NUZA-584580 format. One record per atom (N, C-alpha, C, CB): residue in three letters; z negated, y negated, x negated. Coordinates in steps of 0.1 Angstrom, whole numbers, plus 5000, padded with zeros to 4 digits. Glycine has a CB too. Example, Ala and Ser with C-alpha at 12.3 -4.5 7.8 and 13.67 -1.06 7.14 Angstrom:
<pts>
ALA492250574868 ALA492250454877 ALA492250334868 ALA491050454887 SER492950224872 SER492950114863 SER492150004871 SER494350064859 
</pts>
This chain:
<pts>
MET500050124992 MET500050005000 MET500049884991 MET498850005010 ARG500949794994 ARG501049674986 ARG500449554992 ARG502549644983 LEU499549484985 LEU498849364991 LEU499549244986 LEU497349364986 HIS499749154996 HIS500249024993 HIS499148924992 HIS501348985003 TYR499248824983 TYR498248724981 TYR498048644994 TYR498648624970 SER499048625002 SER498948545014 SER498148615025 SER500348515020 SER498048755024 SER497248825034 SER495748835030 SER497848965036 MET495448795018 MET494048815014 MET493248685018 MET493948824998 PRO492048705024 PRO491248595029 PRO490748505017 PRO490148635037 ARG490748375019 ARG490148285009 ARG488648275012 ARG490848145009 ARG487948245002 ARG486448235003 ARG486148125013 ARG485748214989 GLY485248155022 GLY484848055032 GLY485848035044 GLY484647925025 MET486948105044 MET487848095054 MET487948225062 MET489348065049 VAL488348215075 VAL488548335083 VAL489848395079 VAL488448295098 SER489848525078 SER491048605074 SER492048585085 SER490748745072 THR493348555082 THR494348545092 THR494648675099 THR495548485086 ASN494448785092 ASN494648915098 ASN493548955109 ASN494749025088 GLN492348905107 GLN491248945115 GLN490648825122 GLN490249015107 TRP491448725125 TRP490848605131 TRP490248635145 TRP491948505133 TRP490748735152 TRP490248765165 TRP488848825164 TRP491148865172 LEU488448885153 LEU487048935152 LEU486148815151 LEU486949025140 ALA486448725143 ALA485648605142 ALA485548525155 ALA486148505130 MET486648525162 MET486648455175 MET485748525185 MET488048445181 ILE485748665185 ILE484848735194 ILE483448715190 ILE485148895193 ALA483148715177 ALA481748685173 ALA481348545177 ALA481648695157 GLY482248445176 GLY481848315180 GLY481648305195 GLY483048215176 ILE482448365203 ILE482248365217 ILE480948435221 ILE483448435224 ALA480648545214 ALA479348615217 ALA478148535214 ALA479348755209 LEU478248465202 LEU477148375198 LEU477048255208 LEU477448315184 PHE478148205213 PHE478048105223 PHE477348155236 PHE479548055227 ILE477748275240 ILE477148335252 ILE475648355250 ILE477848465256 VAL475248405239 VAL473848415236 VAL473048285236 VAL473548485222 GLY473748175231 GLY473148045232 GLY472947995246 GLY474047945225 LEU473948025255 LEU473847995269 LEU472748065276 LEU475148025276 LEU472548195272 LEU471448275278 LEU470148215274 LEU471548415273 PHE470048175261 PHE468748105257 PHE468447985264 PHE468848075242 LEU469547905268 LEU469247785275 LEU469047805290 LEU470447685273 ILE469747905296 ILE469547935310 ILE468248005313 ILE470748025315 SER467848095305 SER466648175307 SER465948195294 SER466948315313 PRO465248085289 PRO464648095276 PRO463548195275 PRO464047955272 LYS462748215286 LYS461548305285 LYS462048455284 LYS460648295297 MET463048485292 MET463548625292 MET464248655279 MET464448655304 SER465048555274 SER465748575262 SER464848585250 SER466748455259 LEU463748515250 LEU462748525239 LEU462048655239 LEU461648415241 ILE461848715251 ILE461248845252 ILE462148955247 ILE460848875267 VAL463448945250 VAL464449035245 VAL464549025230 VAL465849015252 LEU464648895225 LEU464748875210 LEU463548935203 LEU464848725207 VAL462348915208 VAL461148965201 VAL461149115202 VAL459848905208 GLN461649175213 GLN461649325214 GLN462649375203 GLN462149365228 LEU463749315201 LEU464749355191 LEU464149335177 LEU466049275192 LEU463349235175 LEU462649215162 LEU461649325160 LEU462049075162 GLY460849355171 GLY459849465170 GLY460549605167 GLY459149475182 THR461649625173 THR462449755170 THR462949755156 THR463649765180 TYR463349635151 TYR463849625137 TYR462649655128 TYR464449485135 TRP461549595130 TRP460349615121 TRP459949765121 TRP459149535126 LEU459949825133 LEU459649965134 LEU460550055125 LEU459650015148 ILE461850035127 ILE462850105120 ILE462750085105 ILE464250075124 VAL462549955100 VAL462449935086 VAL461149995081 VAL462449775084 GLY460149995088 GLY458850055084 GLY459050205082 GLY457750035094 ILE459750275091 ILE459950415090 ILE460850445078 ILE460550475103 LEU461950365077 LEU462850385065 LEU462250365052 LEU464050295067 THR461250275052 THR460450255039 THR459650375035 THR459550135041 PHE459050445045 PHE458350565043 PHE459350675038 PHE457650615055 VAL460550685044 VAL461550785041 VAL462050755026 VAL462750775050 SER462150625022 SER462650595009 SER461650644998 SER462850445008 LEU460350665002 LEU459450714992 LEU459750854987 LEU458050714998 SER460450934996 SER460851064991 SER461951064981 SER461251155003 ILE462750954981 ILE463850934972 ILE463450864959 ILE464950864978 ASP462650754961 ASP462350664949 ASP460850634950 ASP463150544949 ARG460050674940 ARG458650654941 ARG458150534933 ARG457950784935 THR459150454928 THR458650334921 THR458050234931 THR459850264914 LEU457050164927 LEU456350074936 LEU455850134948 LEU457149954939 TRP455350264947 TRP454950334959 TRP453850264967 TRP454550474955 GLY452950194960 GLY451850134967 GLY452350024977 GLY450850074957 TRP453249934971 TRP453849834980 TRP454649894991 TRP454749744971 LYS455350004989 LYS456150064999 LYS455250115010 LYS457050174993 ILE454150175007 ILE453150225017 ILE452650105025 ILE452050305010 VAL452349995019 VAL451849875026 VAL452949825035 VAL451349765016 GLU454149805029 GLU455249755037 GLU455649845049 GLU456449735028 GLY455649975047 GLY455950065057 GLY454950065068 GLY456150205052 THR453650065064 THR452550065074 THR452549935082 THR451150075067 LEU452749825076 LEU452849695083 LEU454049695092 LEU452849575073 GLY455149745088 GLY456349745096 GLY456149825109 GLY457549795088 VAL455649945107 VAL455450045118 VAL454349985128 VAL454950185113 LEU453249935123 LEU452249875131 LEU452749755139 LEU451049835123 ALA453449665132 ALA453949545138 ALA455049585149 ALA454549445128 GLY455849675146 GLY456949715155 GLY456349785167 GLY457849815149 LEU455349865166 LEU454649935177 LEU453949835186 LEU453750045172 LEU453249735179 LEU452549635187 LEU453449545195 LEU451649545178 VAL454549505189 VAL455549425197 VAL456149505208 VAL456649375187 ILE456549625206 ILE457249705216 ILE456249745227 ILE457849835210 ARG454949765224 ARG454049805234 ARG453649695243 ARG452749865227 ASP453549575238 ASP453149465246 ASP454049345245 ASP451649415242 PRO455249355252 PRO456249255251 PRO455849115255 PRO457449295258 LEU455149095266 LEU454848955270 LEU453848885260 LEU454148965284 TRP452848955256 TRP451948895246 TRP452748865233 TRP450748995243 SER453548955229 SER454348935217 SER455348825218 SER455049065213 ALA455848795230 ALA456848685231 ALA456148555229 ALA457348695245 LEU454848545230 LEU454148415227 LEU453648425212 LEU453048395236 PHE453048535208 PHE452348545196 PHE453348545184 PHE451648675195 VAL454448615184 VAL455348625173 VAL456048485170 VAL456448725175 PRO456548415181 PRO457148285178 PRO456048185174 PRO457748235191 ALA454848195179 ALA453748105174 ALA453448125159 ALA452448135182 ILE453448245154 ILE453248275140 ILE454448215132 ILE453148425138 LEU455648235137 LEU456848175131 LEU456748025130 LEU458148215138 VAL456247965141 VAL456147815141 VAL455047775131 VAL455747765156 LEU453947845130 LEU452947815120 LEU453547815106 LEU451747905121 PHE454347915103 PHE455047915090 PHE455947795088 PHE455848045088 LEU456647765098 LEU457547645098 LEU456747515096 LEU458447635110 ALA455547505102 ALA454647395101 ALA454147375086 ALA453447395110 ILE453747495080 ILE453347485067 ILE454447445057 ILE452747625062 GLU455647505060 GLU456747465052 GLU457147315053 GLU458047545056 ALA457047265065 ALA457347125067 ALA456247035060 ALA457347085082 LEU455047075060 LEU453946995053 LEU454246995038 LEU452547055057 LEU454547115033 LEU454747125018 LEU455947045014 LEU454847275014 MET457047065022 MET458246995019 MET458146845020 MET459447045027 GLY457446795031 GLY457146655033 GLY456346595021 GLY456446635046 GLY455346675017 GLY454546625006 GLY455346614993 GLY453346715004 ALA456146704990 ALA457046704979 ALA458046584979 ALA457746834977 GLN458546564991 GLN459446454993 GLN458746314991 GLN460146455007 ILE457546304996 ILE456846184994 ILE456546154979 ILE455546185002 VAL456146264972 VAL455846244958 VAL457146214950 VAL455246374952 HIS458246284953 HIS459546254946 HIS460046114950 HIS460546364951 GLY459846074962 GLY460245934966 GLY459445834959 GLY460245924981 ALA458145854957 ALA457345754951 ALA457545754936 ALA455845784954 SER458045854930 SER458345854916 SER459745824912 SER457945994910 GLY460445744921 GLY461745694918 GLY462845744927 GLY462045724904 GLY462545824937 GLY463545884946 GLY464045794957 GLY463046014952 GLY463245684960 GLY463645584969 GLY462845594982 GLY465145604972 LEU463045484990 LEU462245465002 LEU462745565013 LEU462445325007 GLY464045605013 GLY464545695023 GLY463945835022 GLY466045705021 LEU463645875009 LEU463046005007 LEU461546005012 LEU463146044992 ILE460945885009 ILE459545875014 ILE459445885029 ILE458945745009 ILE460345815036 ILE460345815051 ILE460645955056 ILE461445715056 LEU461646025050 LEU461946165054 LEU460746255051 LEU463146215046 GLY459946235040 GLY458746305038 GLY457746285048 GLY458246275024 VAL457546155052 VAL456546125062 VAL456846185075 VAL456345975063 LEU458146185079 LEU458546255091 LEU458346405091 LEU460046225094 ASN458646465079 ASN458346605078 ASN456846635079 ASN458846655065 VAL456046555073 VAL454546575074 VAL454146565089 VAL453846475065 ILE454646455096 ILE454246435110 ILE454746555118 ILE454846305116 PHE455946605116 PHE456446725123 PHE455646845120 PHE457946745119 GLY455246865108 GLY454446975104 GLY453046975110 GLY454246985089 VAL452446855111 VAL451146845117 VAL451146875132 VAL450546705115 ILE452246825139 ILE452346855153 ILE452546995156 ILE453646775159 LEU453347065148 LEU453547205150 LEU452347285146 LEU454747255141 PHE451647245135 PHE450447315131 PHE449347315141 PHE449947255118 PHE449147195148 PHE448047185157 PHE448447235171 PHE447547045158 ASN449747255174 ASN450147305187 ASN451347405185 ASN450547185196 PRO451047515180 PRO452147615177 PRO452747675190 PRO451647735169 LEU451947675201 LEU452547725214 LEU453647625219 LEU451447735224 LEU453447495217 LEU454547405221 LEU455847435213 LEU454047255218 GLY455647465200 GLY456847495192 GLY457447635196 GLY456447505177 ALA456547725200 ALA457047855204 ALA457847845217 ALA455847955206 VAL457347755226 VAL458147735239 VAL459447665236 VAL457247645249 ALA459447575226 ALA460747505223 ALA461647585215 ALA460447375216 LEU461147695208 LEU461947775199 LEU463247835206 LEU461147885193 PRO463147895218 PRO464347955224 PRO465347845227 PRO464048025236 ILE464947725231 ILE465847615234 ILE466547575222 ILE465147495241 MET465847555211 MET466447525198 MET467447625193 MET465447495187 LEU467047755194 LEU467947865191 LEU469247865199 LEU467248005192 GLY469047835212 GLY470247825221 GLY471147715217 GLY469747805235 ILE470647595214 ILE471447485209 ILE472247525197 ILE470647355207 PHE471447575187 PHE472147615174 PHE473147725176 PHE471047665164 ALA472847825185 ALA473847935188 ALA475147875194 ALA473248035196 ILE474947785204 ILE476147725210 ILE476947645200 ILE475747635222 ILE476347565192 ILE477147495182 ILE477747585172 ILE476147395175 GLY477047685167 GLY477547775157 GLY478647865163 GLY476447865152 GLY478447915175 GLY479447995182 GLY480747915184 GLY478948055194 SER480647795189 SER481847715192 SER482547685179 SER481347575199 THR481847645169 THR482547615156 THR483247745150 THR481447575146 LEU482547855151 LEU483247985146 LEU484448015154 LEU482248095146 ALA484348005167 ALA485548035176 ALA486647945173 ALA485148035191 ILE486347815172 ILE487447715170 ILE488147735156 ILE486947575170 ARG487247765146 ARG487847785132 ARG488647915132 ARG486747805122 ALA488248015140 ALA489048145140 ALA490348115147 ALA488248255147 PHE490348045158 PHE491548015166 PHE492547935157 PHE491247935179 LEU492047835149 LEU492847755141 LEU493447835129 LEU492147635136 SER492747945125 SER493248015114 SER494148135117 SER492048075106 ARG494448155130 ARG495348265134 ARG496748245129 ARG495348275150 PRO497448355126 PRO498748335121 PRO499748275132 PRO499348475116 GLN500548195127 GLN501548135136 GLN502648225139 GLN502047995130 ALA503248215151 ALA504348305154 ALA505548275146 ALA504748295169 SER506148375140 SER507348355132 SER508648375140 SER507348455120 SER509648305136 SER510948325144 SER511448455142 SER511948215140 VAL511948525152 VAL512548655152 VAL514048645153 VAL511948745163 ASN514648705143 ASN516148705143 ASN516648825150 ASN516648705128 PRO517748805158 PRO518348915165 PRO518749025155 PRO519548875173 LEU518749155160 LEU519149265152 LEU520549245146 LEU519149395160 GLY520649275133 GLY521949265126 GLY522049135119 GLY523049275136 THR521149035122 THR521348905115 THR520248895104 THR521248795125 GLN519348995103 GLN518248985093 GLN518849015079 GLN517149075096 PRO518348945069 PRO518948975056 PRO518549105051 PRO518348865045 ALA519349175043 ALA519149305038 ALA518149315027 ALA520449375034 
</pts>
């Protein structure tokens, strides 16, 4: 089989041969975003259940990997145990997990915003400029709000995920559509060059 350079995808671009796959992925992401905006509570419950199933499977596979590779066996036992326990807890109690798991995620985001805001303030004060200081202060305020009210962030999380999914899905579908191969002119039989 001979490959032509024109048929090979460029880095960062959608392949012209498989543009329809990227378009389907973009449309699916757009639909998921709509579901998050139409029914954020139910979508969050489904998302957390998928996350719990993922944790359970990864935990089990970590234990299975011990039979193949025994390096770092202590960490693998801890990782496998935490994965199985977290997965079982999330799957067993979906309503409680739909609030608890996003709240924990929001707490991690709050800590990250506080650390990043502090670093931006320090960098701005040491010559980075007033814009960086303002951005750092906004990050610190955002982090404090999320840290002291993680349930508010957990409630807003599906709406934010929905908005990002709609924007990302639309962008992916449009880029895929624009990268599709253009129709070539077809010559009648007998008039094509030999």
